[in-house]
N, C-alpha and C positions, 0 to 999 in steps of 0.2 A: 903140095897139098891143096885141096879145094875147099873153099868156104861153103858150108851148107847152112842157110838161114833157118832159124827155128823160132818158135814163139816161146817166150819165157814170161811166166808170171812172177812178179817181184814186188817188193815193198821198199819204200824209201824211209829210212830212219830219220829222226829229228836232226841228226848230224849231217844229213844229206847223202849218207852212204846207201847204195842200192844193194839189196839182198835178194838174190834169185831164190824162188821157192819151188817152181816146177818147170820142166822142159817139155814142150809139145812138139813131136816130130810131124813132118808133113803128111804122113799117112794116118794121123789121128792118135798115135800112141802117146801117152803122157807118163813122165817119170817124176816122182817126187825127189827133190833135193833134200837129203837127210841132214847135210851139214856143209857149210862153207868153211874150208880150211884156210884159204888165203886169197887175196886179190892183189894184182900188181899191173903196172904198165911196162911195156918193153922199152928198154933203154937202147937196144941195138937194132930196132926195127924188125924183129923176128915176127911180130904179129901186130895187128891194128887194134887199138882200143885197150880195154882192160881185160885181163885174163883172170878168171875165177877158177880156183882149184876146188872142186866139190866132191862130195860123196853121194853117189846114187846107188842104193842097195849096198853092196859090199865093194863096189868099184870106185876108184879115184879117177875123176874125169876132169877135162878142161872145157869151159864154155867161155865165150868172149862177148863183150859188149862194146860196140863202136857207135857212139851217139845213142840213138834209140833202137838200133838194130842189134839183134843177138845172133850169134852163129857158132857152129862147131867146125872142126877141121876133119875132113874125110881122108 
């Protein structure tokens, strides 16, 4: 799979946790993240950074954060 870098608006909680709020695609489309279900790191090297399981509309999707960069897998 290929990484596609995207713009994500997020907020940092007092605890330091980063919560993604919207995803902006390269062509200008923007999706609101309705809910974050889970976040985790890969213990087997399957992906880089933190994987967020999110709800966008009625679909469950993954977005990833590695440092300050956000990406999705195509």
